[in-house]
KOLFI-496419 format. One record per residue (C-alpha): residue number from 0; residue in three letters; y, z, x. Coordinates in Angstrom, 2 decimals. Example, Ala and Ser with C-alpha at 12.3 -4.5 7.8 and 13.67 -1.06 7.14 Angstrom:
+-----+-----+---------+---------+---------+
!   i !  aa !   north !      up !    east !
+-----+-----+---------+---------+---------+
!   0 ! Ala !   -4.50 !    7.80 !   12.30 !
!   1 ! Ser !   -1.06 !    7.14 !   13.67 !
+-----+-----+---------+---------+---------+
# end
This chain:
+-----+-----+---------+---------+---------+
!   i !  aa !   north !      up !    east !
+-----+-----+---------+---------+---------+
!   0 ! Gln !  -48.32 !   16.31 !   64.23 !
!   1 ! Ala !  -51.87 !   16.39 !   62.90 !
!   2 ! Gln !  -54.62 !   17.08 !   65.39 !
!   3 ! Asn !  -58.24 !   16.09 !   65.09 !
!   4 ! Ile !  -60.03 !   19.39 !   65.57 !
!   5 ! Lys !  -63.80 !   19.50 !   65.71 !
!   6 ! Leu !  -65.38 !   22.93 !   65.60 !
!   7 ! Ile !  -68.86 !   23.21 !   67.07 !
!   8 ! Asp !  -71.13 !   26.07 !   65.98 !
!   9 ! Ala !  -68.26 !   27.51 !   63.96 !
!  10 ! Ala !  -68.19 !   30.66 !   61.85 !
!  11 ! Ile !  -65.75 !   31.50 !   59.10 !
!  12 ! Ala !  -65.01 !   35.10 !   58.11 !
!  13 ! Val !  -63.79 !   35.52 !   54.53 !
!  14 ! Glu !  -62.42 !   38.78 !   53.19 !
!  15 ! Asp !  -61.31 !   39.22 !   49.56 !
!  16 ! Gly !  -61.40 !   35.43 !   49.09 !
!  17 ! Ile !  -59.12 !   34.73 !   52.06 !
!  18 ! Ile !  -60.17 !   33.17 !   55.38 !
!  19 ! Arg !  -59.61 !   35.92 !   57.96 !
!  20 ! Glu !  -60.91 !   34.25 !   61.11 !
!  21 ! Ile !  -62.57 !   31.05 !   62.33 !
!  22 ! Thr !  -64.57 !   31.10 !   65.54 !
!  23 ! Gln !  -66.60 !   28.48 !   67.39 !
!  24 ! Gly !  -69.14 !   28.10 !   70.16 !
!  25 ! Gly !  -71.63 !   30.43 !   68.52 !
!  26 ! Arg !  -69.26 !   33.41 !   68.67 !
!  27 ! Leu !  -69.25 !   35.40 !   65.44 !
!  28 ! Pro !  -66.12 !   37.02 !   64.02 !
!  29 ! Gln !  -65.73 !   40.73 !   64.69 !
!  30 ! Gly !  -66.52 !   43.18 !   61.90 !
!  31 ! Glu !  -69.19 !   43.96 !   59.37 !
!  32 ! Phe !  -69.89 !   41.58 !   56.51 !
!  33 ! Asp !  -71.55 !   42.13 !   53.14 !
!  34 ! Lys !  -73.11 !   38.68 !   53.14 !
!  35 ! Val !  -73.88 !   36.07 !   55.79 !
!  36 ! Ile !  -74.61 !   32.47 !   54.80 !
!  37 ! Asp !  -76.15 !   30.09 !   57.34 !
!  38 ! Ala !  -74.82 !   26.60 !   56.48 !
!  39 ! Glu !  -77.54 !   25.12 !   58.70 !
!  40 ! Gly !  -75.25 !   22.58 !   60.35 !
!  41 ! Lys !  -73.74 !   21.36 !   57.08 !
!  42 ! Leu !  -70.05 !   20.75 !   56.40 !
!  43 ! Val !  -68.05 !   23.71 !   55.14 !
!  44 ! Thr !  -64.88 !   22.75 !   53.30 !
!  45 ! Pro !  -62.65 !   24.31 !   50.64 !
!  46 ! Gly !  -63.59 !   23.46 !   47.07 !
!  47 ! Leu !  -61.95 !   20.40 !   45.59 !
!  48 ! Val !  -59.44 !   20.68 !   42.73 !
!  49 ! Asp !  -59.43 !   18.04 !   40.00 !
!  50 ! Gly !  -55.93 !   18.34 !   38.60 !
!  51 ! His !  -56.12 !   15.90 !   35.66 !
!  52 ! Thr !  -59.14 !   15.75 !   33.38 !
!  53 ! His !  -59.94 !   15.08 !   29.73 !
!  54 ! Leu !  -63.36 !   16.76 !   29.70 !
!  55 ! Val !  -63.75 !   17.74 !   26.06 !
!  56 ! Phe !  -64.30 !   14.79 !   23.74 !
!  57 ! Gly !  -66.68 !   13.36 !   21.21 !
!  58 ! Gly !  -68.44 !   10.05 !   21.58 !
!  59 ! Tyr !  -68.16 !    7.57 !   24.43 !
!  60 ! Arg !  -66.18 !    4.38 !   24.78 !
!  61 ! Gln !  -68.57 !    2.38 !   26.95 !
!  62 ! Asn !  -68.62 !   -0.33 !   24.24 !
!  63 ! Glu !  -65.02 !   -1.14 !   25.26 !
!  64 ! Ile !  -66.01 !   -2.22 !   28.79 !
!  65 ! Pro !  -67.12 !   -5.74 !   27.78 !
!  66 ! Leu !  -63.86 !   -6.17 !   25.85 !
!  67 ! Lys !  -61.85 !   -5.14 !   28.92 !
!  68 ! Leu !  -63.88 !   -7.49 !   31.11 !
!  69 ! Lys !  -62.95 !  -10.31 !   28.72 !
!  70 ! Gly !  -59.27 !   -9.47 !   29.15 !
!  71 ! Ala !  -58.62 !   -7.24 !   26.13 !
!  72 ! Gly !  -55.73 !   -4.87 !   26.72 !
!  73 ! Tyr !  -55.39 !   -1.26 !   25.63 !
!  74 ! Leu !  -53.46 !   -2.19 !   22.47 !
!  75 ! Asp !  -56.00 !   -4.91 !   21.56 !
!  76 ! Ile !  -58.78 !   -2.34 !   21.73 !
!  77 ! Leu !  -56.71 !    0.18 !   19.75 !
!  78 ! Arg !  -56.04 !   -2.39 !   16.99 !
!  79 ! Ala !  -59.77 !   -3.13 !   16.83 !
!  80 ! Gly !  -60.42 !    0.56 !   16.01 !
!  81 ! Gly !  -61.31 !    1.63 !   19.52 !
!  82 ! Gly !  -59.42 !    3.47 !   22.21 !
!  83 ! Ile !  -58.07 !    6.96 !   21.87 !
!  84 ! Met !  -58.21 !    7.02 !   18.07 !
!  85 ! Asp !  -61.96 !    6.36 !   18.17 !
!  86 ! Thr !  -62.32 !    9.34 !   20.51 !
!  87 ! Val !  -60.13 !   11.43 !   18.19 !
!  88 ! Arg !  -62.40 !   10.64 !   15.22 !
!  89 ! Lys !  -65.55 !   11.47 !   17.15 !
!  90 ! Thr !  -64.06 !   14.67 !   18.60 !
!  91 ! Arg !  -63.12 !   15.86 !   15.12 !
!  92 ! Glu !  -66.68 !   15.16 !   13.94 !
!  93 ! Ala !  -68.37 !   16.90 !   16.87 !
!  94 ! Ser !  -69.40 !   20.53 !   16.57 !
!  95 ! Phe !  -68.25 !   23.21 !   18.97 !
!  96 ! Glu !  -71.78 !   23.35 !   20.43 !
!  97 ! Gln !  -71.94 !   19.57 !   20.95 !
!  98 ! Leu !  -68.60 !   19.59 !   22.76 !
!  99 ! Tyr !  -69.60 !   22.66 !   24.79 !
! 100 ! Gln !  -72.88 !   21.12 !   25.99 !
! 101 ! Lys !  -71.31 !   17.77 !   26.85 !
! 102 ! Thr !  -68.44 !   19.39 !   28.75 !
! 103 ! Glu !  -70.82 !   21.77 !   30.55 !
! 104 ! Gly !  -72.73 !   18.72 !   31.80 !
! 105 ! Phe !  -69.52 !   17.20 !   33.18 !
! 106 ! Leu !  -68.67 !   20.49 !   34.91 !
! 107 ! Asn !  -72.13 !   20.61 !   36.50 !
! 108 ! Glu !  -71.68 !   17.06 !   37.83 !
! 109 ! Met !  -68.24 !   17.92 !   39.18 !
! 110 ! Met !  -69.54 !   21.03 !   40.95 !
! 111 ! Asn !  -72.31 !   18.97 !   42.55 !
! 112 ! Leu !  -69.55 !   16.80 !   44.02 !
! 113 ! Gly !  -67.64 !   19.78 !   45.43 !
! 114 ! Val !  -65.10 !   20.42 !   42.66 !
! 115 ! Thr !  -64.61 !   24.16 !   42.11 !
! 116 ! Thr !  -61.42 !   24.12 !   40.01 !
! 117 ! Cys !  -60.27 !   21.72 !   37.33 !
! 118 ! Glu !  -57.41 !   21.35 !   34.93 !
! 119 ! Ala !  -58.64 !   20.15 !   31.54 !
! 120 ! Lys !  -56.52 !   18.92 !   28.67 !
! 121 ! Ser !  -57.00 !   18.99 !   24.96 !
! 122 ! Gly !  -55.46 !   16.01 !   23.16 !
! 123 ! Tyr !  -58.28 !   14.37 !   21.24 !
! 124 ! Gly !  -57.68 !   16.48 !   18.14 !
! 125 ! Leu !  -54.07 !   15.67 !   17.27 !
! 126 ! Glu !  -54.20 !   18.45 !   14.67 !
! 127 ! Leu !  -54.51 !   22.21 !   15.07 !
! 128 ! Glu !  -58.15 !   22.73 !   14.07 !
! 129 ! Thr !  -59.62 !   20.27 !   16.55 !
! 130 ! Glu !  -57.16 !   21.07 !   19.33 !
! 131 ! Val !  -58.13 !   24.74 !   19.01 !
! 132 ! Lys !  -61.85 !   23.84 !   18.95 !
! 133 ! Met !  -61.40 !   21.92 !   22.21 !
! 134 ! Leu !  -59.43 !   24.72 !   23.85 !
! 135 ! Lys !  -62.01 !   27.32 !   22.75 !
! 136 ! Val !  -64.72 !   25.20 !   24.40 !
! 137 ! Leu !  -62.71 !   25.32 !   27.63 !
! 138 ! Lys !  -62.07 !   29.06 !   27.31 !
! 139 ! Glu !  -65.74 !   29.85 !   26.75 !
! 140 ! Leu !  -66.82 !   27.59 !   29.61 !
! 141 ! Asn !  -64.26 !   29.22 !   31.89 !
! 142 ! Asp !  -65.83 !   32.57 !   31.00 !
! 143 ! Asn !  -69.45 !   31.39 !   31.37 !
! 144 ! His !  -69.47 !   28.64 !   34.01 !
! 145 ! Pro !  -68.82 !   29.00 !   37.76 !
! 146 ! Met !  -66.08 !   26.33 !   37.60 !
! 147 ! Asp !  -62.53 !   27.66 !   37.42 !
! 148 ! Ile !  -60.91 !   25.89 !   34.47 !
! 149 ! Val !  -57.19 !   25.72 !   33.74 !
! 150 ! Ala !  -56.68 !   24.57 !   30.14 !
! 151 ! Thr !  -53.68 !   22.49 !   29.08 !
! 152 ! Phe !  -52.63 !   22.04 !   25.44 !
! 153 ! Met !  -51.79 !   18.36 !   24.87 !
! 154 ! Ala !  -51.61 !   17.74 !   21.12 !
! 155 ! Ala !  -48.98 !   15.00 !   21.57 !
! 156 ! His !  -51.47 !   12.82 !   23.46 !
! 157 ! Ala !  -51.12 !   10.03 !   20.91 !
! 158 ! Val !  -49.54 !    9.31 !   17.54 !
! 159 ! Glu !  -51.81 !    8.85 !   14.55 !
! 160 ! Glu !  -51.03 !    6.10 !   12.06 !
! 161 ! Lys !  -49.98 !    8.69 !    9.45 !
! 162 ! Trp !  -47.18 !    9.84 !   11.77 !
! 163 ! Lys !  -45.82 !    6.37 !   12.64 !
! 164 ! Gly !  -42.09 !    6.40 !   11.95 !
! 165 ! Arg !  -42.18 !   10.21 !   11.68 !
! 166 ! Glu !  -42.97 !   11.04 !   15.31 !
! 167 ! Glu !  -40.19 !   13.66 !   15.52 !
! 168 ! Glu !  -41.77 !   15.52 !   12.60 !
! 169 ! Tyr !  -45.13 !   15.56 !   14.41 !
! 170 ! Ile !  -43.53 !   16.81 !   17.64 !
! 171 ! Lys !  -41.81 !   19.56 !   15.65 !
! 172 ! Ile !  -45.21 !   20.64 !   14.22 !
! 173 ! Cys !  -46.70 !   20.59 !   17.74 !
! 174 ! Cys !  -43.88 !   22.73 !   19.12 !
! 175 ! Glu !  -43.20 !   25.10 !   16.23 !
! 176 ! Glu !  -46.68 !   25.59 !   14.77 !
! 177 ! Met !  -49.45 !   24.51 !   17.11 !
! 178 ! Met !  -48.04 !   25.62 !   20.45 !
! 179 ! Pro !  -47.15 !   29.18 !   19.34 !
! 180 ! Tyr !  -50.65 !   29.60 !   17.87 !
! 181 ! Val !  -52.32 !   28.33 !   21.06 !
! 182 ! Lys !  -50.16 !   30.68 !   23.14 !
! 183 ! Glu !  -50.81 !   33.65 !   20.82 !
! 184 ! Gln !  -54.57 !   33.06 !   21.11 !
! 185 ! Gly !  -54.38 !   32.70 !   24.92 !
! 186 ! Leu !  -56.08 !   29.29 !   24.81 !
! 187 ! Ala !  -53.91 !   27.39 !   27.29 !
+-----+-----+---------+---------+---------+
# end
């Protein structure tokens, strides 16, 4: 049974990334510590994990909002040239640096909201070159940004028109060509 516990003047001792002790009432944990942070009465909580993101993409689809407000469905927007295929086109056109900077901005916003770990999918490339570009953006950001990023390879996010009626062939390419390359490169 859950209890509502309110700690007053609490202290948290962390050792090697693990909470060792929590005290309250102004009593500090026993031991010596390399670093002491005074939270100045603010909330201390574990970092949030965002377990489903599509952070790396070209363009924006804000122009679809009025269509949705008028009752257009996903397939209506897709038939009009919008939706995921519009994002695929713009992601293919975007440079590595453009995708990196845009994604870095999203990560900064997420961190400001308390997210410290996120899972991020590829899936707006639908072919090896762009999928790899997206995954390399995530790998480099994971190396250079304080956010912990877990990359997921998702090349079968949608089916391009050229693969309609040949979806099994596309899945075979994803599994037998793209996925082994992504694994070999350590990208996801």
